[in-house]
N, C-alpha and C positions, 0 to 999 in steps of 0.2 A: 504493499499499499504506500502510495506517495506521500510526501511530507505534508501536503495540504488537503485535508478533508474539508472542502469548503461546503458550498450548497449545490453540488452537482445533483441535477434533477433527472429521474428516469421516467419515461412515458410508459403508463401502465394501461394495458388493453382493457376495454370494457368487460364486464362479467357480471355474475350473480353471486351473493353470498347469502348463507342462511345463518341468522344470529339466533340466539336463544336466551331466555331470561329463567334462571333456576328458581327464582321465588314463585313466579307466576306460572312456570312450566310452559311458557308460551314460546313459539319459534316462529320467525317470520323471514321472508325472502326480500333481499334488497337488489335491485337492478342498479348497476353502476355505469356510467358514462366513462370514457377515457379521462385520465387526470395524470398529473405528474407528482411524484414523490421523491424526497431527497433520499440519495443512496446511503446517507450516513445520518445518524442522530446529530443535532447542532453541537458543534464543538465549543469549548470554553473560548478558543480563539475568535471564533465567528461571533459569538454572543458579545464578547468584550469589544470587539470592533465596532458593533452596531449599537450597543447600549452603554459602553463605557464601564460596565460592571463585571466583576467576577465573583458570583455568589457561591460557587461550589465549595464544598469541604475540602476535597483533595484538588491539587493544583497541577495543571498540565495543559498545554494548548490544544493537543489532540485527544484529550479526555472529553467525553460527553459533558456538556454543562448539566448540572444537577442543582438541587436547592432552588429550583425555579418553580413558582406557582403557575397554575393555569392562566391566570391574569397576566403574569410576566411573559408567558409564552405568546399569547394573543397580542400583546403590545409589541413584542419583538417582530412578530409577523408583519405588523403594520409599518414598523420602522424599516425593516428591510425592504418592503414594497416601495416605500418612498424613496430609499436610496437607489433602488434599481429601476425606477420609473413606471412602476406598475400601480394600478388603482388599489388602495387598501381594501381588503376583504371584510374588514370589521368597522362597525360604527360603535364607539363606546359611549355610553351616556355619561353626562357630566358628573353624576353622583358616583361614579365608579363602580356601580353594581350592574346596570343593564348593558346588554350587547345585542347588536344585530349583525347577522352574516349577510353581505350583500353577494348573492350567488352569481351576479353577472360580472363581478370584479375578477380581474386576472392576476391580482396580487397573491402573496404568501399566505397560508392559512394552516390551521391544524387538519390533519385528516379526520374524516369520520371514522367511526368505529368499523363500519363495513369496508370502507377503503383501507383501513389499515390491515384487516384480516385478509382481504383479497390479495394485497401486496405481499403479505407475510407468507401465505400459502404458495403464491406464485405457481399455480396450476397443480400443486401436490394436495393429497387428500388425507394424509395422516396427521397426527397431532403435531408433528415438527416437519420441517423441510430437509432435515438431514441429521445424522447422529449428533447428539447434544454437544458432546465435548468437542466437536469439530466446528460447530456453528455459533456457540454461545458461552459467554462467561456467566457462571452461575455459582452457587455455594460449593458445588463439588469440585470446581477447578480454579476459582478466582482468587484464592487465598484471602478471601473476605475483603477484597478491595475492587475499585473500578479499574477498567483498562482503557487504553487508547482505542479510538473507534477503528474498525476495520482490521482488527488483528485475528479475526476468525473467518471461516469460509462464508461467502455470500450465499443467498438463495439462488435459485435457478434464473431469476430476473435481475440479479445484480445488486440486491439490497443487503447491506451489512448490519449486523447487530439488531435484526428485528426481534430476536429472542435474546434474553439475557442482557447484561451490562447495565442498562437503565430502562425503567418503564417509560413508556411514551405517553403523554397526555393525547387524548383524542377530543374532538369537538363535542361529543354527545353527553348528555346528562344520563346518569347511570339508572336511577329508579326514582322519579320525582315524587311518587307517592310515599315512599319510605325515607328517602335521603335527601329530598329537596334538590338543592343546586349542585350536589355532588357530581363530579365528571368522571368519565371513563378512563382508566388506565389500562394499557395493553403491553404484553411482551415479556414481562418478568424482568428481574435485576440481578446484580452481582451477588446479592446476598440470599437469593431465593432458592428453595429446593427445586429439584427438577420437575416437579408436577406443576409449578407456577410457570415454567417456561414452555408453554404450548400456544399453538396458534389461536385457540379458542378460549384461553384463560382470561378472565375479567377481573379487574380490581377497580376500586373507586377512591377518590379523595376530595376533599373540599377544595374548590378552586383557589382558595387563598393559601392553602398549606405549602410548604416548601419542604421537601423530603430529600434526603441524600442518595436515594437510588431512583429518583424521578426526573427525567428530562423530556425531550420531545424531538420530533422530526417534522419538517415542514412539507406542505403539499401546495399545489396550484391547480385551479381549475383550467381546462382548456376551453377558453371562451371562442365560441364561434362568431 
C-alpha cells in the first residue's frame, strides 16, 4: 500500500441488499443505484488536513481517524465537499441538532447501511469476503491496537478494512422506537471478537459519542 491513502473512491455497481432487524424480526430489501465509496477509512492525515484537528487516541497519519462522533463525520463530509468544489450533501440546522441530506448533491457523505453492506460483501454471500486473519485487524491479531489502513487484503472490489480496525459510522438511524437518534455502526473494530467482524453485524451509538474504535469512510452519489 502506498504512503498516502487519501480519499480514493471506487465506483460501486448497482445491486440489492437484504437488511434485517433482530428486535422486530423484520427483514427488507433495498435496491441500490450506483455510487462511489472510499477505498479506505478516513485517515488521521486527511482528517487533520480538512479540519485542523487530530482527535484520535493513537497517533499516526495513516491510522484511521477515530474518536470522531457522527456529527464530526458529517461536518467533515461537508468541509471536504467545499474544498473539492462539490455541492455539500448535508444541511445542518443552526441549533446543531437537525440535519437534512440533499440526495441531489454530488458532495461527500456517509454511506447508508445498505450501501455499506453491498460494498463490504462485494458479490460474496458468506459472513465475510475472505479469511478473517487475512482481511481484518480484530482482537485475535491486532495486539489490542489500531493499525494503518490498507495493511490487510482488500475485498474483491478493492475496499480495504471494511471489517475490523475501526467501525464505520453509517447515515441510518438504528431503531428510532427504542434508541431514538442512535446511528448505525458497521464492520467491527480492532478490539472486537471475530463474531462482530461480519458483513451483517450491526452496532449503534449516539451521534454525539466519540469512541476509540469508531471512524468512518466517505461515499458520493453519482448524480445524473
